[in-house]
N, C-alpha and C positions, 0 to 999 in steps of 0.2 A: 599433488602437493598444494597447488593453488586453491583447490576446493577445500582442503583440510584447513588452510590458513583462513579462508573466509568463514568456515564453520566455527573456527576458534574465535574469531572477532565477534560473530553473532552471539556465541556463548558468553564471552566476556562483557558484551554490551548488555545482555540480559541480566548479568550479575550486577551491573552498575546502574540499572534503570532507576533506582531510587535516588541516585546522586543528582545534584543539579547540573553536572557537567558530563562530558563524554570522554574525559581524558583517558587515553589508551596508548600505551607504548608498544613499539614493535617487539621489545623484550618480553612483555606480557603475552603477546601473541605467540612468540616462539616458545615460551614456556608452556602455554596451553596446548600447543601442537606437539611439543617434544622435539622440535627441530631447532637447529642453530639459528641465532638471530641473523646472521649473514645470509642464510637461505631465504629468509623472508625478504631481505633486501634484493635478492635476485629476481623476485617477483614484483615487488613494490618498492619504488625508489624513496618514498616518503610515507609518513603517517597519513598525510592528506590524500595521496593516491590510493592508499589502502582503504581509507574511508569512502572515497568515491566508488571504488570497486565494490565495496560491501553494500552501499546504497543501490548501485546498479544491479547487483546480484539479487538484492531484495525485491526490487521492482520486477526483475525478470521472473523470479519465482512466484510472485504474486500474480502476474499476468498469466503465466502458464497454468496456475491453479484455477484462475477464473475461466480461462479457455477450456480447461477440462470440464468444469461445471457446465459451461455452455454446451459442450459436445454431448454430455451424458444426461442432461436434464430433458425429459420429454415434456411435451406441452407447448404452450404459447411462448412468444418472445418475452412476454411479461414474466412467465415462470422462469425462463433462462436468465433474465435480468435479476430476479429475486435470488436465484441460486448463486449468481456471481457476487451479489451484494453480501450474502451470507459468508462466502468465501473470504471477501475483503475483511469482514469483522473477525472471523476466526484467525486469519493471518495476523491481524493486529494483536489479538490476544496471545497467540503462540509465539510471536516474534517481537515482543515489546521493545527490546533494545534496538533492533535493526529498524523497526517501524519508527521509533523516535529519531533515529539518524535520518531516515528517508524523509520524514515530514516535519521534524523539529529543527532542521538546520537548513541553511542555504547551501545545498550541496554544490551549486554552481561555483562557489568559492573554492571548492576542493578539486575542481576539474583539472587534471594533469595536462589536458590537451584542450584548449579552448575551442577547437574545431568540433568537439564531440557535442552531441545534443543531450539535453537534460534526460536522464533515464526515466523520468516520470512521464515523458511523452508517450511511451508505450501504454501506460496505464490509462492516460487520457483518451487515447484512440480506442482502447478497449471499452471504456465507458460510452464513448460516442457511438461505436458500432452496436453495442447492446441496446442503447436507447433508440438508435435509428431503426433497428429491427422491430421495436415496438411501434414506431411510426408506420412502418411498412404494413403492419397488421391492423392499423387503425387505432391503436391505443392512445396515441398522441398525435398532435399536428406535427408534421415534419419540420415546420419552421421553429418548433420549440425544442428541437433535439439538443442543441448545445446548452440551453438554459437548464433543461431538466437534468442533463448529465452533470452540469456544474452544481446544481442544488443537491443532487443525490450524493455525489462525492463529498461535498462540503458537509452535508448533514451527517453522513456516516463518520466522517473524520472528526467532526466536532463532537458528536455523541461519544465516540471512543475516547477522545481527549478528556471529556468530563468524567467518564466512567473510570479512567485510569489514573486520576488524580485524587488527592486527599478529599476533594469536594465530593467525589462520587464513591468514596470508600464504602459507605453503607447502602449503596444503591442496589436494590434487589430486582430492579427491572430486568426482564429478559431481553438481551440484545436482539434476538431473533424477532421478537414482537415489535420492537421499535423499527427494525429494518423493514418488516412487512408493512407496518403502518406508514412509514415514509414513502415507500414505493407506491402504495395504494393511493396516497394523497397526491403524489406527483403525477401519476398516470390519470387519475380521476379529475384532478384539477385542470390538467391541460385540455381534456376533451370538452369541458364545460365553458371554456373561455370563448368569447366572441372574437371576431377578427380584430387585429390591431390597427 
């Protein structure tokens, strides 16, 4: 039932993605799942805890999809990094409402238990590990790992934000080409720098 509730939230968020807010009631979630509102409260004490769980679920699904791409992509670490970056973009396209919740809001404000770590930490570690593997194969200097991971994540996130807004409505650029270009520049640029 918990999975059905989270899927309903994802669907409703996708429906509301064009609105400037993410107002979502537990009644709407209950209606979407066809279960009683009180049943939703058995799993989530508040709308905020439901939003936190939805964001955490989104990060988890994204990281698992990236890990699957990493496991199944033959070739170099750079090839596996590229495959994971393409998964990131596809996830953003296919889950626009959840993606907006994950990255467009300070989900730490929604944390029902302040002892929990931000769910985006798993994604950050995935980027770091993927870039570190490139360093182990000599594609980058190991000292540049965090900087390249940050630039890659920021570049992909920013490009998606531009693509998904009115500004990018008539954008015909292929996101895969941008992703490949960004990775090529980050990996090539790192190897040509001198020592700091």
